[in-house]
C-alpha positions as CSV (number, residue, x, y, z in Angstrom):
1,M,118.1,104.9,203.9
2,R,119.6,102.4,201.5
3,N,119.1,102.1,197.8
4,Y,118.4,98.7,196.5
5,A,118.5,97.8,192.8
6,C,116.7,95.0,191.1
7,A,115.1,94.1,187.8
8,A,112.0,96.2,188.7
9,G,114.0,99.4,189.4
10,T,115.5,101.2,192.4
11,H,113.9,100.9,195.8
12,N,114.5,102.8,199.1
13,F,114.4,101.0,202.4
14,E,114.0,103.2,205.5
15,G,113.5,102.6,209.2
16,E,115.5,101.2,212.0
17,G,113.7,97.9,212.4
18,V,113.9,97.0,208.8
19,P,116.9,94.8,208.1
20,P,119.0,95.5,205.1
21,P,118.5,93.1,202.1
22,P,121.1,90.4,201.6
23,P,124.1,91.5,199.5
24,V,123.2,89.5,196.5
25,R,119.8,88.1,195.3
26,I,118.9,86.4,192.1
27,L,118.8,89.1,189.4
28,C,119.2,91.8,192.1
29,L,122.3,93.5,193.5
30,D,122.8,96.0,196.4
31,F,124.5,99.3,195.6
32,Y,126.6,98.9,198.8
33,V,128.1,95.6,197.6
34,A,131.7,96.2,196.6
35,G,132.5,95.0,193.1
36,A,128.8,94.7,192.0
37,I,128.2,94.9,188.3
38,F,125.3,97.0,187.1
39,P,123.7,97.2,183.7
40,S,125.2,100.7,183.1
41,M,128.7,99.4,183.8
42,I,128.2,96.5,181.4
43,K,127.0,98.9,178.7
44,K,130.1,101.0,179.0
45,K,132.4,98.0,178.7
46,I,130.6,96.7,175.7
47,N,130.7,100.1,174.0
48,K,134.5,100.2,174.4
49,T,134.9,96.8,172.7
50,T,135.2,97.1,169.0
51,L,134.2,94.6,166.3
52,D,137.9,93.9,165.6
53,D,138.3,93.0,169.3
54,L,135.3,90.6,169.2
55,A,136.6,89.1,165.9
56,G,140.0,88.6,167.5
57,M,138.4,86.9,170.5
58,V,136.4,84.6,168.3
59,A,139.5,83.8,166.2
60,K,141.4,82.8,169.4
61,G,138.6,80.6,170.5
62,F,138.5,78.8,167.1
63,D,142.3,78.4,167.2
64,S,142.2,76.7,170.6
65,V,139.4,74.4,169.4
66,E,141.5,73.6,166.3
67,Q,144.5,72.8,168.4
68,R,142.4,70.4,170.6
69,I,141.0,68.7,167.6
70,D,144.5,68.3,166.1
71,S,145.7,66.7,169.4
72,V,142.8,64.3,169.3
73,E,143.4,63.4,165.7
74,Q,147.0,62.6,166.4
75,R,146.0,60.1,169.1
76,M,143.4,58.4,166.8
77,V,144.2,55.3,164.8
78,T,143.5,55.1,161.1
79,K,141.0,52.6,159.6
80,D,143.9,50.5,158.3
81,E,145.6,50.4,161.7
82,F,142.3,49.4,163.3
83,R,141.7,46.6,160.8
84,S,145.3,45.4,161.4
85,L,144.7,45.4,165.2
86,E,141.4,43.6,164.7
87,S,143.0,40.8,162.6
88,R,145.8,40.4,165.2
89,V,143.3,40.1,168.0
90,G,141.4,37.5,166.0
91,K,144.5,35.5,165.5
92,M,145.3,35.7,169.2
93,D,141.8,34.5,170.0
94,A,142.3,31.5,167.7
95,K,145.6,30.6,169.3
96,I,144.1,30.9,172.8
97,D,141.3,28.6,171.8
98,D,143.8,26.0,170.5
99,I,145.8,26.2,173.7
100,Y,142.6,25.7,175.7
101,D,141.7,22.7,173.7
102,I,145.1,21.1,174.2
103,L,145.1,21.7,177.9
104,A,141.5,20.3,178.2
105,R,142.7,17.1,176.4
106,F,145.7,16.8,178.7
107,E,143.6,17.3,181.8
108,E,141.0,14.7,180.7
109,G,143.7,12.2,179.8
110,D,145.8,12.8,183.0
111,I,142.7,12.6,185.2
112,L,141.5,9.3,183.7
113,D,145.1,7.9,183.9
114,L,145.4,8.9,187.5
115,Q,142.0,7.4,188.3
116,K,143.0,4.1,186.8
117,R,146.3,4.1,188.7
118,V,144.5,4.9,192.0
119,K,142.1,2.0,191.4
120,I,145.0,-0.4,190.8
121,L,146.8,0.8,193.9
122,E,143.6,0.4,196.0
123,R,143.1,-3.2,194.7
124,T,146.8,-4.0,195.5
125,V,146.5,-2.6,199.0
126,K,143.3,-4.4,199.6
127,A,144.8,-7.7,198.4
128,M,147.9,-7.2,200.5
129,S,145.9,-6.4,203.6
130,K,143.9,-9.7,203.2
131,H,147.1,-11.6,202.7
132,I,148.8,-10.1,205.8
133,I,145.7,-10.3,208.1
134,G,144.4,-13.6,206.9
């Protein structure tokens, strides 16, 4: 016979053909599982914990949260630093736009110039070929 504990109480399982319940079920634990925690065990541990112990645990938790907040604040930028970065990025955008415009004008001018030169060369080659052949 095995004792089985669950939320509804303790149950006995007898018989050779009845398989034992699994070691752990949702909200239910077997007595024969090593290291199982039962409500009576939890109650004893809670009764040994004093309010001072709980207050100390809560204080440690708040201290660790405060340290994490401090580390995040150290990595953050101030409003003035952000505005400064924003203005610098704006100036860089304006410079990049100016450079793009200059390059676009050079490309257009160079392409038109090269097209004119190619046309002149084509006419020259055509005229020379007529003169040589004809």
